[in-house]
PDB file with one MODEL, atoms N, CA, C and O in Angstrom:
MODEL        1
ATOM      1  N   MET A   1     107.231  81.223 -30.629  1.00  0.00           N
ATOM      2  CA  MET A   1     107.655  80.088 -31.339  1.00  0.00           C
ATOM      3  C   MET A   1     106.956  78.792 -30.709  1.00  0.00           C
ATOM      4  O   MET A   1     106.624  77.901 -31.491  1.00  0.00           O
ATOM      5  N   VAL A   2     106.736  78.653 -29.470  1.00  0.00           N
ATOM      6  CA  VAL A   2     106.240  77.473 -28.768  1.00  0.00           C
ATOM      7  C   VAL A   2     104.775  77.489 -29.188  1.00  0.00           C
ATOM      8  O   VAL A   2     104.246  76.440 -29.557  1.00  0.00           O
ATOM      9  N   GLN A   3     104.143  78.557 -29.150  1.00  0.00           N
ATOM     10  CA  GLN A   3     102.785  78.677 -29.533  1.00  0.00           C
ATOM     11  C   GLN A   3     102.492  78.184 -31.045  1.00  0.00           C
ATOM     12  O   GLN A   3     101.446  77.588 -31.299  1.00  0.00           O
ATOM     13  N   LEU A   4     103.314  78.416 -31.886  1.00  0.00           N
ATOM     14  CA  LEU A   4     103.302  78.067 -33.324  1.00  0.00           C
ATOM     15  C   LEU A   4     103.455  76.546 -33.398  1.00  0.00           C
ATOM     16  O   LEU A   4     102.747  75.892 -34.164  1.00  0.00           O
ATOM     17  N   GLN A   5     104.377  75.976 -32.609  1.00  0.00           N
ATOM     18  CA  GLN A   5     104.577  74.547 -32.594  1.00  0.00           C
ATOM     19  C   GLN A   5     103.348  73.783 -32.151  1.00  0.00           C
ATOM     20  O   GLN A   5     102.997  72.720 -32.665  1.00  0.00           O
ATOM     21  N   ARG A   6     102.674  74.438 -31.093  1.00  0.00           N
ATOM     22  CA  ARG A   6     101.423  73.815 -30.599  1.00  0.00           C
ATOM     23  C   ARG A   6     100.361  73.907 -31.620  1.00  0.00           C
ATOM     24  O   ARG A   6      99.588  72.954 -31.719  1.00  0.00           O
ATOM     25  N   ILE A   7     100.220  74.946 -32.401  1.00  0.00           N
ATOM     26  CA  ILE A   7      99.141  74.973 -33.368  1.00  0.00           C
ATOM     27  C   ILE A   7      99.483  74.011 -34.435  1.00  0.00           C
ATOM     28  O   ILE A   7      98.627  73.249 -34.885  1.00  0.00           O
ATOM     29  N   VAL A   8     100.756  74.019 -34.873  1.00  0.00           N
ATOM     30  CA  VAL A   8     101.114  73.047 -35.960  1.00  0.00           C
ATOM     31  C   VAL A   8     100.755  71.608 -35.494  1.00  0.00           C
ATOM     32  O   VAL A   8     100.133  70.835 -36.222  1.00  0.00           O
ATOM     33  N   THR A   9     101.157  71.305 -34.301  1.00  0.00           N
ATOM     34  CA  THR A   9     101.005  69.967 -33.799  1.00  0.00           C
ATOM     35  C   THR A   9      99.443  69.531 -33.651  1.00  0.00           C
ATOM     36  O   THR A   9      99.076  68.380 -33.889  1.00  0.00           O
ATOM     37  N   LEU A  10      98.581  70.544 -33.241  1.00  0.00           N
ATOM     38  CA  LEU A  10      97.184  70.326 -33.253  1.00  0.00           C
ATOM     39  C   LEU A  10      96.619  70.116 -34.581  1.00  0.00           C
ATOM     40  O   LEU A  10      95.745  69.279 -34.802  1.00  0.00           O
ATOM     41  N   ALA A  11      97.148  70.916 -35.501  1.00  0.00           N
ATOM     42  CA  ALA A  11      96.643  70.746 -36.831  1.00  0.00           C
ATOM     43  C   ALA A  11      97.002  69.435 -37.435  1.00  0.00           C
ATOM     44  O   ALA A  11      96.196  68.896 -38.194  1.00  0.00           O
ATOM     45  N   VAL A  12      98.108  68.894 -37.169  1.00  0.00           N
ATOM     46  CA  VAL A  12      98.614  67.601 -37.586  1.00  0.00           C
ATOM     47  C   VAL A  12      97.710  66.466 -37.027  1.00  0.00           C
ATOM     48  O   VAL A  12      97.224  65.580 -37.729  1.00  0.00           O
ATOM     49  N   VAL A  13      97.537  66.592 -35.666  1.00  0.00           N
ATOM     50  CA  VAL A  13      96.680  65.677 -34.994  1.00  0.00           C
ATOM     51  C   VAL A  13      95.146  65.606 -35.523  1.00  0.00           C
ATOM     52  O   VAL A  13      94.491  64.580 -35.706  1.00  0.00           O
ATOM     53  N   ALA A  14      94.759  66.871 -35.713  1.00  0.00           N
ATOM     54  CA  ALA A  14      93.310  67.091 -36.209  1.00  0.00           C
ATOM     55  C   ALA A  14      93.250  66.408 -37.574  1.00  0.00           C
ATOM     56  O   ALA A  14      92.320  65.636 -37.808  1.00  0.00           O
ATOM     57  N   ALA A  15      94.181  66.650 -38.478  1.00  0.00           N
ATOM     58  CA  ALA A  15      94.223  66.144 -39.852  1.00  0.00           C
ATOM     59  C   ALA A  15      94.212  64.620 -39.872  1.00  0.00           C
ATOM     60  O   ALA A  15      93.488  64.012 -40.660  1.00  0.00           O
ATOM     61  N   GLY A  16      94.999  64.015 -39.022  1.00  0.00           N
ATOM     62  CA  GLY A  16      95.134  62.671 -38.888  1.00  0.00           C
ATOM     63  C   GLY A  16      93.805  62.120 -38.342  1.00  0.00           C
ATOM     64  O   GLY A  16      93.340  61.120 -38.889  1.00  0.00           O
ATOM     65  N   THR A  17      93.185  62.657 -37.360  1.00  0.00           N
ATOM     66  CA  THR A  17      91.957  62.319 -36.941  1.00  0.00           C
ATOM     67  C   THR A  17      90.771  62.271 -37.915  1.00  0.00           C
ATOM     68  O   THR A  17      89.954  61.352 -37.974  1.00  0.00           O
ATOM     69  N   LEU A  18      90.782  63.330 -38.636  1.00  0.00           N
ATOM     70  CA  LEU A  18      89.857  63.345 -39.831  1.00  0.00           C
ATOM     71  C   LEU A  18      89.991  62.355 -40.749  1.00  0.00           C
ATOM     72  O   LEU A  18      89.003  61.839 -41.270  1.00  0.00           O
ATOM     73  N   VAL A  19      91.344  61.964 -41.061  1.00  0.00           N
ATOM     74  CA  VAL A  19      91.604  60.948 -42.235  1.00  0.00           C
ATOM     75  C   VAL A  19      91.054  59.606 -41.587  1.00  0.00           C
ATOM     76  O   VAL A  19      90.440  58.794 -42.280  1.00  0.00           O
ATOM     77  N   SER A  20      91.292  59.400 -40.244  1.00  0.00           N
ATOM     78  CA  SER A  20      90.885  58.018 -39.696  1.00  0.00           C
ATOM     79  C   SER A  20      89.390  57.908 -39.544  1.00  0.00           C
ATOM     80  O   SER A  20      88.799  56.846 -39.739  1.00  0.00           O
ATOM     81  N   VAL A  21      88.786  59.034 -39.189  1.00  0.00           N
ATOM     82  CA  VAL A  21      87.254  59.169 -39.097  1.00  0.00           C
ATOM     83  C   VAL A  21      86.672  58.885 -40.487  1.00  0.00           C
ATOM     84  O   VAL A  21      85.674  58.177 -40.624  1.00  0.00           O
ATOM     85  N   GLY A  22      87.332  59.468 -41.539  1.00  0.00           N
ATOM     86  CA  GLY A  22      86.769  59.295 -42.838  1.00  0.00           C
ATOM     87  C   GLY A  22      86.926  57.845 -43.370  1.00  0.00           C
ATOM     88  O   GLY A  22      86.034  57.351 -44.060  1.00  0.00           O
ATOM     89  N   LEU A  23      88.017  57.185 -43.065  1.00  0.00           N
ATOM     90  CA  LEU A  23      88.204  55.921 -43.391  1.00  0.00           C
ATOM     91  C   LEU A  23      87.165  54.881 -42.709  1.00  0.00           C
ATOM     92  O   LEU A  23      86.672  53.902 -43.269  1.00  0.00           O
ATOM     93  N   ALA A  24      86.947  55.294 -41.416  1.00  0.00           N
ATOM     94  CA  ALA A  24      86.042  54.473 -40.705  1.00  0.00           C
ATOM     95  C   ALA A  24      84.528  54.659 -41.261  1.00  0.00           C
ATOM     96  O   ALA A  24      83.712  53.737 -41.285  1.00  0.00           O
ATOM     97  N   ALA A  25      84.293  55.850 -41.659  1.00  0.00           N
ATOM     98  CA  ALA A  25      82.849  56.252 -42.232  1.00  0.00           C
ATOM     99  C   ALA A  25      82.866  55.431 -43.531  1.00  0.00           C
ATOM    100  O   ALA A  25      81.897  54.689 -43.697  1.00  0.00           O
ATOM    101  N   GLU A  26      83.786  55.448 -44.446  1.00  0.00           N
ATOM    102  CA  GLU A  26      83.613  54.653 -45.591  1.00  0.00           C
ATOM    103  C   GLU A  26      83.606  53.109 -45.403  1.00  0.00           C
ATOM    104  O   GLU A  26      82.976  52.390 -46.178  1.00  0.00           O
ATOM    105  N   ARG A  27      84.337  52.603 -44.331  1.00  0.00           N
ATOM    106  CA  ARG A  27      84.168  51.093 -44.010  1.00  0.00           C
ATOM    107  C   ARG A  27      82.745  50.822 -43.494  1.00  0.00           C
ATOM    108  O   ARG A  27      82.161  49.781 -43.794  1.00  0.00           O
ATOM    109  N   ASP A  28      82.172  51.808 -42.685  1.00  0.00           N
ATOM    110  CA  ASP A  28      80.854  51.586 -42.246  1.00  0.00           C
ATOM    111  C   ASP A  28      79.830  51.676 -43.266  1.00  0.00           C
ATOM    112  O   ASP A  28      78.836  50.952 -43.210  1.00  0.00           O
ATOM    113  N   MET A  29      80.017  52.558 -44.238  1.00  0.00           N
ATOM    114  CA  MET A  29      79.071  52.716 -45.420  1.00  0.00           C
ATOM    115  C   MET A  29      79.105  51.463 -46.308  1.00  0.00           C
ATOM    116  O   MET A  29      78.106  51.078 -46.914  1.00  0.00           O
ATOM    117  N   ALA A  30      80.272  50.853 -46.360  1.00  0.00           N
ATOM    118  CA  ALA A  30      80.489  49.724 -47.170  1.00  0.00           C
ATOM    119  C   ALA A  30      79.833  48.557 -46.451  1.00  0.00           C
ATOM    120  O   ALA A  30      79.283  47.671 -47.106  1.00  0.00           O
ATOM    121  N   TRP A  31      79.871  48.532 -45.220  1.00  0.00           N
ATOM    122  CA  TRP A  31      79.221  47.518 -44.301  1.00  0.00           C
ATOM    123  C   TRP A  31      77.673  47.580 -44.480  1.00  0.00           C
ATOM    124  O   TRP A  31      76.983  46.578 -44.666  1.00  0.00           O
ATOM    125  N   VAL A  32      77.210  48.819 -44.409  1.00  0.00           N
ATOM    126  CA  VAL A  32      75.690  49.022 -44.483  1.00  0.00           C
ATOM    127  C   VAL A  32      75.364  48.564 -45.908  1.00  0.00           C
ATOM    128  O   VAL A  32      74.455  47.743 -46.034  1.00  0.00           O
ATOM    129  N   ASP A  33      76.026  49.018 -47.025  1.00  0.00           N
ATOM    130  CA  ASP A  33      75.767  48.528 -48.369  1.00  0.00           C
ATOM    131  C   ASP A  33      75.600  47.122 -48.438  1.00  0.00           C
ATOM    132  O   ASP A  33      74.645  46.631 -49.040  1.00  0.00           O
ATOM    133  N   GLN A  34      76.492  46.414 -47.844  1.00  0.00           N
ATOM    134  CA  GLN A  34      76.531  44.953 -47.950  1.00  0.00           C
ATOM    135  C   GLN A  34      75.361  44.353 -47.248  1.00  0.00           C
ATOM    136  O   GLN A  34      74.678  43.493 -47.802  1.00  0.00           O
ATOM    137  N   ARG A  35      75.098  44.807 -45.977  1.00  0.00           N
ATOM    138  CA  ARG A  35      73.837  44.455 -45.282  1.00  0.00           C
ATOM    139  C   ARG A  35      72.537  44.551 -46.069  1.00  0.00           C
ATOM    140  O   ARG A  35      71.686  43.663 -46.113  1.00  0.00           O
ATOM    141  N   VAL A  36      72.475  45.793 -46.717  1.00  0.00           N
ATOM    142  CA  VAL A  36      71.297  46.086 -47.487  1.00  0.00           C
ATOM    143  C   VAL A  36      71.195  45.148 -48.526  1.00  0.00           C
ATOM    144  O   VAL A  36      70.070  44.692 -48.726  1.00  0.00           O
ATOM    145  N   GLN A  37      72.240  44.708 -49.324  1.00  0.00           N
ATOM    146  CA  GLN A  37      72.190  43.811 -50.390  1.00  0.00           C
ATOM    147  C   GLN A  37      71.732  42.516 -49.859  1.00  0.00           C
ATOM    148  O   GLN A  37      70.851  41.876 -50.433  1.00  0.00           O
ATOM    149  N   ALA A  38      72.295  42.116 -48.796  1.00  0.00           N
ATOM    150  CA  ALA A  38      72.034  40.698 -48.147  1.00  0.00           C
ATOM    151  C   ALA A  38      70.524  40.647 -47.781  1.00  0.00           C
ATOM    152  O   ALA A  38      69.978  39.544 -47.806  1.00  0.00           O
ATOM    153  N   TRP A  39      69.854  41.673 -47.467  1.00  0.00           N
ATOM    154  CA  TRP A  39      68.524  41.697 -46.900  1.00  0.00           C
ATOM    155  C   TRP A  39      67.586  41.762 -48.108  1.00  0.00           C
ATOM    156  O   TRP A  39      66.411  41.531 -47.825  1.00  0.00           O
ATOM    157  N   GLN A  40      67.846  42.024 -49.380  1.00  0.00           N
ATOM    158  CA  GLN A  40      67.056  42.136 -50.440  1.00  0.00           C
ATOM    159  C   GLN A  40      66.320  40.827 -50.717  1.00  0.00           C
ATOM    160  O   GLN A  40      66.946  39.770 -50.648  1.00  0.00           O
ATOM    161  N   PRO A  41      65.013  40.846 -51.028  1.00  0.00           N
ATOM    162  CA  PRO A  41      64.313  39.634 -51.255  1.00  0.00           C
ATOM    163  C   PRO A  41      64.844  38.789 -52.561  1.00  0.00           C
ATOM    164  O   PRO A  41      65.208  39.402 -53.565  1.00  0.00           O
ATOM    165  N   THR A  42      64.866  37.625 -52.514  1.00  0.00           N
ATOM    166  CA  THR A  42      65.228  36.755 -53.672  1.00  0.00           C
ATOM    167  C   THR A  42      64.169  36.627 -54.604  1.00  0.00           C
ATOM    168  O   THR A  42      63.024  36.972 -54.309  1.00  0.00           O
ATOM    169  N   GLU A  43      64.493  36.120 -55.790  1.00  0.00           N
ATOM    170  CA  GLU A  43      63.392  36.000 -56.775  1.00  0.00           C
ATOM    171  C   GLU A  43      62.253  35.006 -56.317  1.00  0.00           C
ATOM    172  O   GLU A  43      61.088  35.205 -56.660  1.00  0.00           O
ATOM    173  N   ARG A  44      62.599  33.990 -55.575  1.00  0.00           N
ATOM    174  CA  ARG A  44      61.731  33.180 -54.963  1.00  0.00           C
ATOM    175  C   ARG A  44      60.663  33.830 -54.130  1.00  0.00           C
ATOM    176  O   ARG A  44      59.458  33.607 -54.250  1.00  0.00           O
ATOM    177  N   GLU A  45      61.257  34.710 -53.218  1.00  0.00           N
ATOM    178  CA  GLU A  45      60.542  35.510 -52.279  1.00  0.00           C
ATOM    179  C   GLU A  45      59.629  36.601 -53.029  1.00  0.00           C
ATOM    180  O   GLU A  45      58.575  36.983 -52.521  1.00  0.00           O
ATOM    181  N   LYS A  46      60.022  37.007 -54.077  1.00  0.00           N
ATOM    182  CA  LYS A  46      59.158  38.017 -54.778  1.00  0.00           C
ATOM    183  C   LYS A  46      58.250  37.359 -55.855  1.00  0.00           C
ATOM    184  O   LYS A  46      57.834  38.017 -56.808  1.00  0.00           O
ATOM    185  N   ARG A  47      57.969  36.116 -55.689  1.00  0.00           N
ATOM    186  CA  ARG A  47      57.136  35.346 -56.629  1.00  0.00           C
ATOM    187  C   ARG A  47      55.710  35.946 -56.573  1.00  0.00           C
ATOM    188  O   ARG A  47      55.066  36.029 -57.618  1.00  0.00           O
ATOM    189  N   TRP A  48      55.183  36.372 -55.382  1.00  0.00           N
ATOM    190  CA  TRP A  48      53.889  36.835 -55.224  1.00  0.00           C
ATOM    191  C   TRP A  48      53.599  38.140 -56.064  1.00  0.00           C
ATOM    192  O   TRP A  48      52.453  38.547 -56.255  1.00  0.00           O
ATOM    193  N   GLU A  49      54.716  38.754 -56.544  1.00  0.00           N
ATOM    194  CA  GLU A  49      54.536  39.970 -57.203  1.00  0.00           C
ATOM    195  C   GLU A  49      53.917  39.703 -58.686  1.00  0.00           C
ATOM    196  O   GLU A  49      53.463  40.596 -59.401  1.00  0.00           O
ATOM    197  N   SER A  50      53.978  38.289 -59.035  1.00  0.00           N
ATOM    198  CA  SER A  50      53.453  38.082 -60.432  1.00  0.00           C
ATOM    199  C   SER A  50      52.037  37.648 -60.335  1.00  0.00           C
ATOM    200  O   SER A  50      51.472  37.197 -61.332  1.00  0.00           O
ATOM    201  N   ILE A  51      51.424  37.758 -59.184  1.00  0.00           N
ATOM    202  CA  ILE A  51      49.889  37.464 -59.070  1.00  0.00           C
ATOM    203  C   ILE A  51      49.109  38.503 -59.745  1.00  0.00           C
ATOM    204  O   ILE A  51      49.437  39.675 -59.557  1.00  0.00           O
ATOM    205  N   GLY A  52      48.070  38.212 -60.543  1.00  0.00           N
ATOM    206  CA  GLY A  52      47.346  39.202 -61.250  1.00  0.00           C
ATOM    207  C   GLY A  52      46.245  39.831 -60.323  1.00  0.00           C
ATOM    208  O   GLY A  52      45.107  39.364 -60.340  1.00  0.00           O
ATOM    209  N   TRP A  53      46.573  40.869 -59.530  1.00  0.00           N
ATOM    210  CA  TRP A  53      45.866  41.548 -58.648  1.00  0.00           C
ATOM    211  C   TRP A  53      44.729  42.382 -59.385  1.00  0.00           C
ATOM    212  O   TRP A  53      44.967  43.047 -60.393  1.00  0.00           O
ATOM    213  N   ALA A  54      43.505  42.292 -58.812  1.00  0.00           N
ATOM    214  CA  ALA A  54      42.383  43.097 -59.379  1.00  0.00           C
ATOM    215  C   ALA A  54      42.048  44.271 -58.460  1.00  0.00           C
ATOM    216  O   ALA A  54      42.180  44.117 -57.246  1.00  0.00           O
ATOM    217  N   LYS A  55      41.648  45.364 -58.929  1.00  0.00           N
ATOM    218  CA  LYS A  55      41.444  46.533 -58.100  1.00  0.00           C
ATOM    219  C   LYS A  55      40.157  46.505 -57.245  1.00  0.00           C
ATOM    220  O   LYS A  55      40.048  47.263 -56.281  1.00  0.00           O
ATOM    221  N   ASP A  56      39.228  45.680 -57.572  1.00  0.00           N
ATOM    222  CA  ASP A  56      38.114  45.468 -56.787  1.00  0.00           C
ATOM    223  C   ASP A  56      37.456  44.146 -56.987  1.00  0.00           C
ATOM    224  O   ASP A  56      37.933  43.410 -57.851  1.00  0.00           O
ATOM    225  N   ILE A  57      36.332  43.715 -56.241  1.00  0.00           N
ATOM    226  CA  ILE A  57      35.762  42.551 -56.470  1.00  0.00           C
ATOM    227  C   ILE A  57      34.981  42.462 -57.754  1.00  0.00           C
ATOM    228  O   ILE A  57      34.962  41.399 -58.374  1.00  0.00           O
ATOM    229  N   ARG A  58      34.322  43.547 -58.193  1.00  0.00           N
ATOM    230  CA  ARG A  58      33.587  43.403 -59.542  1.00  0.00           C
ATOM    231  C   ARG A  58      34.518  43.026 -60.660  1.00  0.00           C
ATOM    232  O   ARG A  58      34.263  42.141 -61.478  1.00  0.00           O
ATOM    233  N   HIS A  59      35.722  43.823 -60.645  1.00  0.00           N
ATOM    234  CA  HIS A  59      36.766  43.545 -61.704  1.00  0.00           C
ATOM    235  C   HIS A  59      37.203  42.019 -61.433  1.00  0.00           C
ATOM    236  O   HIS A  59      37.351  41.269 -62.398  1.00  0.00           O
ATOM    237  N   ALA A  60      37.374  41.636 -60.335  1.00  0.00           N
ATOM    238  CA  ALA A  60      37.798  40.140 -60.146  1.00  0.00           C
ATOM    239  C   ALA A  60      36.903  39.227 -60.624  1.00  0.00           C
ATOM    240  O   ALA A  60      37.293  38.286 -61.314  1.00  0.00           O
ATOM    241  N   LEU A  61      35.650  39.399 -60.320  1.00  0.00           N
ATOM    242  CA  LEU A  61      34.500  38.558 -60.770  1.00  0.00           C
ATOM    243  C   LEU A  61      34.447  38.569 -62.334  1.00  0.00           C
ATOM    244  O   LEU A  61      34.278  37.522 -62.960  1.00  0.00           O
ATOM    245  N   ARG A  62      34.590  39.724 -62.919  1.00  0.00           N
ATOM    246  CA  ARG A  62      34.582  39.654 -64.442  1.00  0.00           C
ATOM    247  C   ARG A  62      35.671  38.804 -64.967  1.00  0.00           C
ATOM    248  O   ARG A  62      35.501  37.917 -65.804  1.00  0.00           O
ATOM    249  N   LEU A  63      36.871  39.145 -64.394  1.00  0.00           N
ATOM    250  CA  LEU A  63      38.093  38.390 -64.909  1.00  0.00           C
ATOM    251  C   LEU A  63      37.879  36.736 -64.718  1.00  0.00           C
ATOM    252  O   LEU A  63      38.112  35.896 -65.588  1.00  0.00           O
ATOM    253  N   ALA A  64      37.455  36.516 -63.571  1.00  0.00           N
ATOM    254  CA  ALA A  64      37.184  35.068 -63.273  1.00  0.00           C
ATOM    255  C   ALA A  64      36.326  34.354 -64.250  1.00  0.00           C
ATOM    256  O   ALA A  64      36.665  33.277 -64.740  1.00  0.00           O
ATOM    257  N   ARG A  65      35.123  35.008 -64.556  1.00  0.00           N
ATOM    258  CA  ARG A  65      34.189  34.540 -65.551  1.00  0.00           C
ATOM    259  C   ARG A  65      34.864  34.440 -66.882  1.00  0.00           C
ATOM    260  O   ARG A  65      34.737  33.433 -67.579  1.00  0.00           O
ATOM    261  N   GLU A  66      35.569  35.454 -67.238  1.00  0.00           N
ATOM    262  CA  GLU A  66      36.199  35.467 -68.685  1.00  0.00           C
ATOM    263  C   GLU A  66      37.208  34.236 -68.791  1.00  0.00           C
ATOM    264  O   GLU A  66      37.222  33.468 -69.753  1.00  0.00           O
ATOM    265  N   GLN A  67      38.018  34.146 -67.727  1.00  0.00           N
ATOM    266  CA  GLN A  67      39.152  33.201 -67.797  1.00  0.00           C
ATOM    267  C   GLN A  67      38.786  31.790 -67.143  1.00  0.00           C
ATOM    268  O   GLN A  67      39.574  30.845 -67.121  1.00  0.00           O
ATOM    269  N   GLN A  68      37.593  31.765 -66.652  1.00  0.00           N
ATOM    270  CA  GLN A  68      37.234  30.572 -66.011  1.00  0.00           C
ATOM    271  C   GLN A  68      38.122  30.078 -64.862  1.00  0.00           C
ATOM    272  O   GLN A  68      38.487  28.906 -64.775  1.00  0.00           O
ATOM    273  N   ARG A  69      38.442  31.017 -64.005  1.00  0.00           N
ATOM    274  CA  ARG A  69      39.360  30.741 -62.908  1.00  0.00           C
ATOM    275  C   ARG A  69      38.694  31.204 -61.695  1.00  0.00           C
ATOM    276  O   ARG A  69      37.773  32.020 -61.707  1.00  0.00           O
ATOM    277  N   PRO A  70      39.222  30.620 -60.566  1.00  0.00           N
ATOM    278  CA  PRO A  70      38.655  30.986 -59.174  1.00  0.00           C
ATOM    279  C   PRO A  70      39.194  32.363 -58.725  1.00  0.00           C
ATOM    280  O   PRO A  70      40.119  32.945 -59.292  1.00  0.00           O
ATOM    281  N   ILE A  71      38.512  32.833 -57.632  1.00  0.00           N
ATOM    282  CA  ILE A  71      38.978  34.219 -57.123  1.00  0.00           C
ATOM    283  C   ILE A  71      39.502  33.756 -55.661  1.00  0.00           C
ATOM    284  O   ILE A  71      38.891  32.999 -54.906  1.00  0.00           O
ATOM    285  N   PHE A  72      40.711  34.340 -55.425  1.00  0.00           N
ATOM    286  CA  PHE A  72      41.180  34.226 -53.884  1.00  0.00           C
ATOM    287  C   PHE A  72      40.936  35.662 -53.464  1.00  0.00           C
ATOM    288  O   PHE A  72      41.432  36.634 -54.032  1.00  0.00           O
ATOM    289  N   LEU A  73      40.078  35.708 -52.356  1.00  0.00           N
ATOM    290  CA  LEU A  73      39.798  36.984 -51.713  1.00  0.00           C
ATOM    291  C   LEU A  73      40.611  37.107 -50.525  1.00  0.00           C
ATOM    292  O   LEU A  73      40.505  36.267 -49.632  1.00  0.00           O
ATOM    293  N   PHE A  74      41.487  38.167 -50.424  1.00  0.00           N
ATOM    294  CA  PHE A  74      42.231  38.454 -49.324  1.00  0.00           C
ATOM    295  C   PHE A  74      41.601  39.732 -48.627  1.00  0.00           C
ATOM    296  O   PHE A  74      41.304  40.735 -49.276  1.00  0.00           O
ATOM    297  N   THR A  75      41.432  39.630 -47.353  1.00  0.00           N
ATOM    298  CA  THR A  75      40.874  40.727 -46.546  1.00  0.00           C
ATOM    299  C   THR A  75      41.883  40.987 -45.344  1.00  0.00           C
ATOM    300  O   THR A  75      42.615  40.111 -44.883  1.00  0.00           O
ATOM    301  N   LEU A  76      41.833  42.205 -44.928  1.00  0.00           N
ATOM    302  CA  LEU A  76      42.884  42.573 -43.834  1.00  0.00           C
ATOM    303  C   LEU A  76      42.031  43.462 -42.866  1.00  0.00           C
ATOM    304  O   LEU A  76      41.316  44.407 -43.202  1.00  0.00           O
ATOM    305  N   ASP A  77      42.268  42.916 -41.429  1.00  0.00           N
ATOM    306  CA  ASP A  77      41.611  43.873 -40.426  1.00  0.00           C
ATOM    307  C   ASP A  77      42.611  45.047 -39.899  1.00  0.00           C
ATOM    308  O   ASP A  77      42.375  45.670 -38.864  1.00  0.00           O
ATOM    309  N   GLY A  78      43.718  45.275 -40.692  1.00  0.00           N
ATOM    310  CA  GLY A  78      44.662  46.328 -40.246  1.00  0.00           C
ATOM    311  C   GLY A  78      45.764  45.781 -39.408  1.00  0.00           C
ATOM    312  O   GLY A  78      46.606  46.580 -38.998  1.00  0.00           O
ATOM    313  N   ARG A  79      45.860  44.564 -39.110  1.00  0.00           N
ATOM    314  CA  ARG A  79      46.804  44.083 -38.036  1.00  0.00           C
ATOM    315  C   ARG A  79      47.547  42.915 -38.814  1.00  0.00           C
ATOM    316  O   ARG A  79      47.537  41.812 -38.268  1.00  0.00           O
ATOM    317  N   MET A  80      48.111  43.033 -39.883  1.00  0.00           N
ATOM    318  CA  MET A  80      48.869  41.974 -40.564  1.00  0.00           C
ATOM    319  C   MET A  80      50.054  41.495 -39.780  1.00  0.00           C
ATOM    320  O   MET A  80      50.359  40.304 -39.844  1.00  0.00           O
ATOM    321  N   ASN A  81      50.741  42.325 -39.050  1.00  0.00           N
ATOM    322  CA  ASN A  81      51.955  41.980 -38.306  1.00  0.00           C
ATOM    323  C   ASN A  81      51.824  41.041 -37.241  1.00  0.00           C
ATOM    324  O   ASN A  81      52.826  40.517 -36.754  1.00  0.00           O
ATOM    325  N   VAL A  82      50.567  40.760 -36.801  1.00  0.00           N
ATOM    326  CA  VAL A  82      50.183  39.672 -35.743  1.00  0.00           C
ATOM    327  C   VAL A  82      49.677  38.350 -36.380  1.00  0.00           C
ATOM    328  O   VAL A  82      49.372  37.356 -35.721  1.00  0.00           O
ATOM    329  N   GLY A  83      49.620  38.445 -37.744  1.00  0.00           N
ATOM    330  CA  GLY A  83      49.164  37.292 -38.372  1.00  0.00           C
ATOM    331  C   GLY A  83      47.706  37.002 -38.654  1.00  0.00           C
ATOM    332  O   GLY A  83      47.266  35.947 -39.111  1.00  0.00           O
ATOM    333  N   ARG A  84      46.980  38.136 -38.301  1.00  0.00           N
ATOM    334  CA  ARG A  84      45.402  37.974 -38.461  1.00  0.00           C
ATOM    335  C   ARG A  84      45.099  38.733 -39.744  1.00  0.00           C
ATOM    336  O   ARG A  84      45.438  39.909 -39.875  1.00  0.00           O
ATOM    337  N   CYS A  85      44.511  38.109 -40.612  1.00  0.00           N
ATOM    338  CA  CYS A  85      44.016  38.756 -41.857  1.00  0.00           C
ATOM    339  C   CYS A  85      42.732  37.955 -42.410  1.00  0.00           C
ATOM    340  O   CYS A  85      42.167  38.329 -43.437  1.00  0.00           O
TER     341      CYS A  85
ENDMDL
END
């Protein structure tokens, strides 16, 4: 009988622990979702996406002649994170 009481007690404690862990996990997931939303770029920060990118310099030159517009040439040495391009 004492053994059965211990098993029931352990089962109740385990169930309570699982519920509290589940609630904490839901709270943590909500916090992560909130942080992800807060870090999304704004419309102003995504303005560069509206630039008409050309696939190569020949295509850019043709478009520039047709539209009588200048070309901005962006080159990269593979280390953009240090500010060198």
